[in-house]
Residue frames as qw, qx, qy, qz and C-alpha x, y, z in Angstrom:
[[0.000, 0.890, 0.456, 0.000, 0.00, 0.00, 0.00],
 [0.370, 0.633, -0.043, 0.678, 1.23, 3.50, -0.75],
 [0.373, -0.068, -0.508, 0.773, 2.74, 5.55, 2.07],
 [0.214, -0.157, 0.053, -0.963, 0.14, 8.33, 1.92],
 [0.678, -0.294, -0.478, -0.475, -2.74, 5.83, 2.14],
 [0.658, -0.215, -0.631, 0.351, -1.17, 4.21, 5.21],
 [0.169, 0.047, -0.327, 0.929, -0.74, 7.63, 6.80],
 [0.446, -0.235, -0.161, -0.848, -4.39, 8.53, 6.27],
 [0.755, -0.272, -0.561, -0.205, -5.62, 5.15, 7.57],
 [0.532, -0.111, -0.581, 0.606, -3.40, 5.45, 10.66],
 [0.059, -0.128, 0.174, -0.975, -4.75, 8.94, 11.33],
 [0.621, -0.276, -0.334, -0.653, -8.34, 7.75, 11.04],
 [0.739, -0.218, -0.625, 0.124, -7.61, 4.83, 13.39],
 [0.331, -0.008, -0.480, 0.812, -6.05, 7.18, 15.97],
 [0.302, -0.193, 0.012, -0.933, -9.05, 9.50, 15.89],
 [0.731, -0.263, -0.470, -0.419, -11.53, 6.62, 16.22],
 [0.664, -0.163, -0.625, 0.377, -9.60, 5.09, 19.13],
 [0.130, 0.090, -0.336, 0.928, -9.38, 8.48, 20.84],
 [0.495, -0.241, -0.147, -0.822, -13.14, 9.03, 20.51],
 [0.764, -0.236, -0.584, -0.136, -13.89, 5.52, 21.80],
 [0.528, -0.114, -0.581, 0.609, -11.73, 6.06, 24.89],
 [0.107, -0.155, 0.168, -0.968, -13.30, 9.47, 25.52],
 [0.656, -0.273, -0.337, -0.617, -16.78, 7.89, 25.38],
 [0.760, -0.194, -0.607, 0.127, -15.73, 5.03, 27.68],
 [0.429, -0.076, -0.482, 0.760, -14.01, 7.28, 30.24],
 [0.123, -0.830, -0.542, 0.031, -16.58, 10.06, 30.13],
 [0.147, -0.936, 0.051, 0.315, -14.02, 12.87, 30.06],
 [0.677, 0.673, -0.142, 0.261, -11.19, 14.19, 27.92],
 [0.680, -0.592, 0.138, 0.410, -7.67, 13.81, 29.25],
 [0.062, 0.827, -0.374, -0.414, -4.64, 15.56, 27.80],
 [0.337, -0.271, 0.846, 0.313, -3.33, 12.26, 26.39],
 [0.476, 0.495, 0.726, 0.034, -6.54, 11.52, 24.50],
 [0.267, 0.912, 0.074, -0.302, -6.51, 15.04, 23.08],
 [0.135, -0.660, 0.620, 0.401, -2.91, 14.51, 21.94],
 [0.461, 0.075, 0.860, 0.205, -3.87, 11.22, 20.25],
 [0.436, 0.743, 0.502, -0.080, -6.67, 12.93, 18.32],
 [0.103, 0.910, -0.207, -0.345, -4.40, 15.83, 17.33],
 [0.296, -0.433, 0.770, 0.362, -1.75, 13.39, 16.12],
 [0.509, 0.374, 0.770, 0.092, -4.41, 11.61, 14.06],
 [0.338, 0.895, 0.214, -0.197, -5.38, 14.90, 12.41],
 [0.073, -0.792, 0.488, 0.360, -1.72, 15.72, 11.70],
 [0.463, -0.129, 0.837, 0.260, -1.19, 12.25, 10.23],
 [0.502, 0.633, 0.589, 0.013, -4.15, 12.69, 7.87],
 [0.183, 0.944, -0.056, -0.268, -2.91, 16.14, 6.85],
 [0.230, -0.609, 0.670, 0.356, 0.58, 14.79, 6.09],
 [0.532, 0.169, 0.812, 0.173, -0.91, 11.92, 4.10],
 [0.429, 0.814, 0.385, -0.071, -2.95, 14.33, 1.98],
 [0.012, -0.891, 0.317, 0.326, 0.10, 16.55, 1.53],
 [0.394, -0.337, 0.788, 0.331, 2.15, 13.58, 0.29],
 [0.545, 0.466, 0.694, 0.069, -0.64, 12.58, -2.11],
 [0.322, 0.920, 0.185, -0.126, -0.82, 16.03, -3.68],
 [0.205, -0.798, 0.445, 0.353, 2.96, 16.35, -3.98]]
């Protein structure tokens, strides 16, 4: 699989896992927020690589 596709899929997985843990715990911790932010950055980098 191409590198940019893997990056986007990894970002989506991080965001989904972060949301699941937030729902299970009932509150947002700094670590869960960091996981979601890293997922967004990963998706952005994947899209940047695709367009380049």
